[in-house]
Backbone as CSV, one residue per row, in Angstrom:
resi,resn,N_x,N_y,N_z,CA_x,CA_y,CA_z,C_x,C_y,C_z
1,MET,24.107,-15.580,1.000,23.165,-14.671,1.629,22.777,-13.540,0.679
2,ARG,23.786,-12.990,0.004,23.541,-11.893,-0.931,22.649,-12.341,-2.082
3,GLU,22.854,-13.568,-2.536,22.027,-14.116,-3.628,20.579,-14.289,-3.180
4,GLN,20.375,-14.715,-1.953,19.014,-14.865,-1.425,18.310,-13.519,-1.332
5,LEU,19.031,-12.485,-0.907,18.449,-11.150,-0.835,18.091,-10.631,-2.221
6,ARG,18.938,-10.901,-3.190,18.653,-10.473,-4.558,17.410,-11.169,-5.093
7,LYS,17.284,-12.475,-4.823,16.114,-13.219,-5.276,14.844,-12.719,-4.592
8,ALA,14.938,-12.418,-3.304,13.781,-11.895,-2.577,13.383,-10.533,-3.138
9,GLY,14.366,-9.683,-3.434,14.082,-8.378,-4.023,13.439,-8.508,-5.389
10,ASP,13.945,-9.422,-6.207,13.349,-9.661,-7.525,11.915,-10.152,-7.392
11,PHE,11.672,-11.042,-6.441,10.323,-11.561,-6.219,9.372,-10.439,-5.818
12,LEU,9.807,-9.593,-4.889,8.954,-8.485,-4.439,8.705,-7.478,-5.562
13,ARG,9.726,-7.183,-6.367,9.539,-6.267,-7.493,8.564,-6.848,-8.514
14,ASP,8.687,-8.153,-8.799,7.759,-8.797,-9.733,6.329,-8.762,-9.202
15,MET,6.169,-8.985,-7.913,4.843,-8.941,-7.303,4.263,-7.523,-7.391
16,ASP,5.084,-6.514,-7.102,4.640,-5.131,-7.187,4.312,-4.747,-8.626
17,ASP,5.116,-5.196,-9.575,4.836,-4.906,-10.986,3.505,-5.508,-11.412
18,SER,3.229,-6.711,-10.984,1.966,-7.365,-11.319,0.779,-6.608,-10.723
19,TYR,0.915,-6.208,-9.468,-0.139,-5.449,-8.796,-0.351,-4.097,-9.483
20,THR,0.739,-3.453,-9.882,0.660,-2.173,-10.575,-0.048,-2.317,-11.908
21,SER,0.243,-3.382,-12.648,-0.418,-3.571,-13.942,-1.913,-3.835,-13.762
22,LYS,-2.304,-4.513,-12.692,-3.734,-4.718,-12.414,-4.416,-3.378,-12.129
23,ILE,-3.742,-2.517,-11.384,-4.310,-1.192,-11.097,-4.449,-0.399,-12.390
24,ASN,-3.432,-0.437,-13.243,-3.496,0.298,-14.507,-4.581,-0.256,-15.421
25,GLN,-4.866,-1.552,-15.361,-5.953,-2.128,-16.158,-7.301,-1.565,-15.726
26,MET,-7.439,-1.230,-14.450,-8.697,-0.646,-13.975,-8.949,0.705,-14.644
27,TYR,-7.890,1.433,-14.964,-8.019,2.754,-15.567,-7.932,2.719,-17.093
28,SER,-7.851,1.553,-17.711,-7.539,1.464,-19.138,-8.582,2.115,-20.040
29,GLY,-9.854,2.038,-19.730,-10.876,2.621,-20.603,-11.309,4.006,-20.181
30,ALA,-10.644,4.577,-19.223,-11.059,5.875,-18.673,-10.497,7.034,-19.493
31,ASN,-10.976,8.206,-19.165,-10.499,9.455,-19.732,-8.983,9.556,-19.498
32,PRO,-8.210,10.128,-20.439,-6.758,10.236,-20.242,-6.354,10.980,-18.969
33,VAL,-7.154,11.946,-18.553,-6.845,12.662,-17.315,-6.973,11.716,-16.122
34,VAL,-8.010,10.880,-16.144,-8.209,9.904,-15.064,-7.088,8.868,-15.086
35,GLN,-6.677,8.470,-16.279,-5.566,7.520,-16.390,-4.284,8.110,-15.799
36,ALA,-4.019,9.376,-16.100,-2.809,10.016,-15.563,-2.892,10.137,-14.047
37,ALA,-4.069,10.506,-13.538,-4.239,10.607,-12.084,-4.092,9.242,-11.431
38,GLY,-4.610,8.209,-12.078,-4.467,6.854,-11.552,-3.020,6.417,-11.487
39,ALA,-2.252,6.815,-12.498,-0.834,6.464,-12.494,-0.069,7.278,-11.461
40,MET,-0.473,8.527,-11.262,0.287,9.390,-10.357,-0.087,9.184,-8.893
41,ILE,-1.376,9.159,-8.578,-1.780,9.077,-7.172,-2.651,7.873,-6.862
42,GLY,-2.982,7.081,-7.856,-3.839,5.923,-7.637,-3.097,4.619,-7.498
43,GLY,-1.798,4.655,-7.454,-1.017,3.427,-7.301,-0.613,2.799,-8.615
44,GLY,-0.752,3.520,-9.730,-0.428,2.963,-11.037,1.030,3.087,-11.433
45,HIS,1.877,3.426,-10.518,3.321,3.503,-10.766,3.995,2.451,-9.891
46,PRO,4.981,1.718,-10.400,5.656,0.727,-9.550,6.254,1.371,-8.295
47,SER,6.095,0.704,-7.172,6.592,1.233,-5.909,7.988,0.741,-5.564
48,LEU,8.447,-0.304,-6.225,9.758,-0.867,-5.903,10.751,-0.716,-7.052
49,ARG,10.435,0.210,-7.954,11.349,0.532,-9.052,11.454,2.047,-9.166
50,LYS,12.630,2.514,-9.479,12.848,3.941,-9.664,12.076,4.410,-10.894
51,GLY,11.494,5.597,-10.808,10.765,6.145,-11.946,11.689,6.516,-13.089
52,ASP,11.145,6.593,-14.297,11.946,6.960,-15.457,11.776,8.452,-15.711
53,GLY,12.740,9.209,-15.262,12.705,10.653,-15.458,13.751,11.107,-16.440
54,SER,14.078,10.253,-17.408,15.185,10.545,-18.324,14.935,11.776,-19.186
55,ASP,13.676,12.137,-19.435,13.404,13.300,-20.281,13.351,14.612,-19.485
56,ILE,13.518,14.546,-18.164,13.518,15.747,-17.328,14.944,16.283,-17.260
57,LYS,15.125,17.518,-17.664,16.471,18.103,-17.758,17.033,18.527,-16.406
58,ASN,16.214,19.119,-15.552,16.681,19.587,-14.248,16.950,18.384,-13.356
59,LYS,18.173,18.250,-12.865,18.536,17.042,-12.111,17.796,16.937,-10.788
60,HIS,17.475,18.060,-10.144,16.754,18.006,-8.871,15.311,17.562,-9.078
61,VAL,14.685,18.081,-10.119,13.312,17.673,-10.436,13.298,16.216,-10.881
62,ARG,14.297,15.813,-11.660,14.391,14.422,-12.108,14.534,13.478,-10.908
63,ASN,15.402,13.824,-9.961,15.560,12.997,-8.757,14.282,12.946,-7.944
64,LEU,13.616,14.092,-7.826,12.350,14.129,-7.101,11.332,13.194,-7.745
65,TYR,11.262,13.226,-9.069,10.329,12.344,-9.776,10.740,10.878,-9.637
66,GLU,12.003,10.577,-9.888,12.456,9.193,-9.901,12.297,8.500,-8.553
67,TYR,12.506,9.240,-7.473,12.392,8.632,-6.145,11.068,8.955,-5.454
68,GLY,10.438,10.036,-5.863,9.176,10.428,-5.238,7.974,9.652,-5.744
69,MET,7.932,9.395,-7.049,6.775,8.682,-7.608,6.588,7.290,-7.000
70,PRO,7.641,6.507,-6.827,7.431,5.211,-6.175,6.893,5.347,-4.748
71,ALA,7.355,6.348,-4.030,6.876,6.543,-2.651,5.417,6.976,-2.649
72,VAL,5.056,7.877,-3.555,3.664,8.332,-3.637,2.751,7.174,-4.041
73,ALA,3.201,6.343,-4.961,2.375,5.223,-5.421,2.200,4.154,-4.347
74,ALA,3.141,4.068,-3.411,3.036,3.049,-2.357,1.920,3.356,-1.370
75,VAL,1.559,4.620,-1.226,0.545,4.991,-0.232,-0.810,4.350,-0.534
76,PRO,-1.409,4.545,-1.731,-2.719,3.917,-1.958,-2.654,2.396,-2.118
77,LYS,-1.477,1.877,-2.488,-1.369,0.425,-2.686,-1.138,-0.333,-1.394
78,TYR,-0.327,0.203,-0.502,0.095,-0.561,0.664,-0.231,0.105,1.999
79,VAL,-0.046,1.405,2.102,-0.212,2.082,3.391,-1.682,2.189,3.770
80,LEU,-2.521,2.679,2.860,-3.941,2.855,3.192,-4.652,1.533,3.509
81,PRO,-4.448,0.462,2.726,-5.094,-0.800,3.116,-4.612,-1.325,4.470
82,ALA,-3.321,-1.184,4.761,-2.815,-1.653,6.054,-3.392,-0.810,7.192
83,THR,-3.535,0.490,6.975,-4.127,1.362,7.989,-5.589,0.994,8.215
84,GLY,-6.315,0.739,7.133,-7.720,0.339,7.264,-7.871,-0.977,8.003
85,ALA,-6.987,-1.918,7.726,-7.048,-3.208,8.425,-6.735,-3.028,9.907
86,GLY,-5.777,-2.163,10.211,-5.441,-1.903,11.612,-6.583,-1.243,12.358
87,LEU,-7.265,-0.303,11.701,-8.413,0.346,12.335,-9.559,-0.642,12.548
88,ALA,-9.772,-1.527,11.593,-10.822,-2.540,11.751,-10.489,-3.484,12.901
89,LEU,-9.231,-3.882,13.015,-8.814,-4.754,14.113,-8.966,-4.047,15.453
90,GLN,-8.641,-2.761,15.493,-8.812,-2.000,16.726,-10.295,-1.934,17.104
91,GLY,-11.162,-1.732,16.134,-12.597,-1.694,16.401,-13.113,-3.017,16.935
92,LEU,-12.617,-4.112,16.352,-13.034,-5.436,16.839,-12.539,-5.699,18.253
93,SER,-11.298,-5.331,18.510,-10.739,-5.615,19.831,-11.371,-4.746,20.912
94,SER,-11.861,-3.577,20.556,-12.490,-2.724,21.567,-13.870,-3.234,21.968
95,MET,-14.394,-4.177,21.208,-15.705,-4.744,21.545,-15.608,-5.721,22.722
96,PHE,-14.409,-6.203,23.011,-14.224,-7.166,24.098,-13.794,-6.447,25.375
97,GLY,-14.129,-7.024,26.502,-13.683,-6.488,27.771,-14.625,-5.485,28.388
98,GLY,-15.800,-5.312,27.835,-16.755,-4.361,28.387,-17.641,-5.006,29.440
99,GLN,-18.728,-4.352,29.731,-19.673,-4.815,30.752,-20.237,-6.198,30.411
100,ALA,-20.419,-6.499,29.150,-20.994,-7.788,28.763,-20.073,-8.955,29.103
101,ASP,-18.789,-8.718,29.253,-17.845,-9.781,29.575,-17.672,-9.984,31.085
102,MET,-18.312,-9.190,31.892,-18.183,-9.304,33.349,-19.243,-10.277,33.890
103,PRO,-18.920,-11.047,34.929,-19.924,-11.960,35.495,-21.029,-11.174,36.202
104,GLU,-22.212,-11.757,36.190,-23.330,-11.115,36.890,-23.171,-11.325,38.392
105,SER,-23.891,-10.551,39.188,-23.697,-10.560,40.639,-24.096,-11.888,41.277
106,ASN,-25.015,-12.644,40.703,-25.459,-13.891,41.339,-24.747,-15.132,40.771
107,GLN,-23.634,-14.974,40.096,-22.894,-16.107,39.539,-21.669,-16.410,40.393
108,LEU,-21.254,-17.669,40.366,-20.043,-18.066,41.077,-18.815,-17.614,40.280
109,PRO,-17.773,-17.153,40.944,-16.574,-16.727,40.222,-15.836,-17.944,39.640
110,LEU,-15.245,-17.738,38.483,-14.426,-18.783,37.858,-12.992,-18.632,38.357
111,GLN,-12.457,-19.717,38.955,-11.087,-19.644,39.460,-10.312,-20.866,39.066
């Protein structure tokens, strides 16, 4: 069981790394400031790997960076698209069940 969980974790990390590299390729020819913003808030940091804060001396700031950057990067990669899909599904489902779905007064009821 433990081996299966490790393999699943490795698979998910590899998938996230691949997705992250595709995002970073989108920013490859941009201004360095845009590249840094893309890495920091645009999803260009791996979400399933701890950040490398080895050059940060303050341990609290280093921990904040190492664990915070993956969480921040997950928002534009995974949370926002899932939220958008949920809102679209809600919009579609609200189209059903209105007046257009009710039988007209001169029709026989379906039973």
